[in-house]
C-alpha positions as CSV (number, residue, x, y, z in Angstrom):
1,X,0.0,0.0,0.0
2,X,2.8,2.4,1.0
3,X,4.7,1.9,-2.3
4,X,1.6,2.4,-4.4
5,X,0.6,5.5,-2.5
6,X,4.1,7.0,-2.7
7,X,4.1,6.4,-6.5
8,X,0.7,7.9,-6.8
9,X,1.8,10.9,-4.7
10,X,4.6,11.7,-7.2
11,X,2.1,11.8,-10.1
12,X,-0.9,13.6,-8.6
13,X,-2.0,17.2,-8.2
14,X,-0.6,18.7,-4.9
15,X,-4.1,19.5,-3.8
16,X,-5.4,15.9,-3.9
17,X,-5.9,13.8,-0.7
18,X,-3.0,11.6,-1.5
19,X,-0.6,14.5,-1.5
20,X,-2.1,16.3,1.6
21,X,-2.9,13.6,4.1
22,X,-0.4,11.6,6.1
23,X,0.7,8.2,4.8
24,X,-0.5,6.5,8.0
25,X,-4.0,8.1,7.6
26,X,-4.3,6.9,4.0
27,X,-3.2,3.4,4.8
28,X,-5.6,3.1,7.8
29,X,-8.5,4.2,5.6
30,X,-7.5,1.7,2.9
31,X,-7.2,-1.1,5.4
32,X,-10.5,-0.4,7.0
33,X,-12.2,-0.5,3.5
34,X,-10.5,-3.8,2.8
35,X,-11.4,-5.3,6.1
36,X,-15.1,-4.4,5.9
37,X,-15.2,-5.6,2.3
38,X,-13.6,-8.9,3.3
39,X,-16.2,-9.3,6.1
40,X,-19.1,-8.5,3.7
41,X,-20.0,-5.4,5.6
42,X,-21.3,-2.5,3.5
43,X,-19.8,-4.1,0.4
44,X,-21.4,-1.5,-2.0
45,X,-19.6,1.3,0.0
46,X,-16.4,-0.5,0.8
47,X,-15.5,-1.9,-2.6
48,X,-13.7,1.3,-3.4
49,X,-11.4,3.4,-1.3
50,X,-12.6,7.0,-1.4
51,X,-9.6,8.9,-0.1
52,X,-11.1,12.2,0.8
53,X,-9.0,15.4,1.2
54,X,-10.2,16.1,4.7
55,X,-11.5,13.4,7.0
56,X,-13.7,14.1,10.0
57,X,-12.0,13.4,13.4
58,X,-14.3,10.6,14.3
59,X,-13.8,8.9,10.9
60,X,-10.0,9.2,11.4
61,X,-10.2,7.6,14.8
62,X,-12.6,4.9,13.5
63,X,-10.2,4.0,10.6
64,X,-7.2,3.8,12.9
65,X,-9.0,1.5,15.4
66,X,-10.4,-0.8,12.6
67,X,-7.1,-0.9,10.8
68,X,-5.5,-2.3,14.0
69,X,-7.5,-5.5,13.3
70,X,-6.3,-5.8,9.7
71,X,-4.4,-9.0,9.3
72,X,-4.4,-9.5,5.6
73,X,-1.5,-12.0,5.6
74,X,-3.4,-14.6,7.7
């Protein structure tokens, strides 16, 4: 995820979310989408990662907590 986001960051507009938000924040949001999709929770909404420029504080906290349970390699 990190390598992909870094390569995307080099190519994107400096105003886009990938360029503005921290790498940890972006990865946490991506992980939370993956985890919920894998668990069949809100699949229509979690099938795509919608990296928004500014994320609300409660959504940021939620993504960080959920991404803690992300064990994709198991």
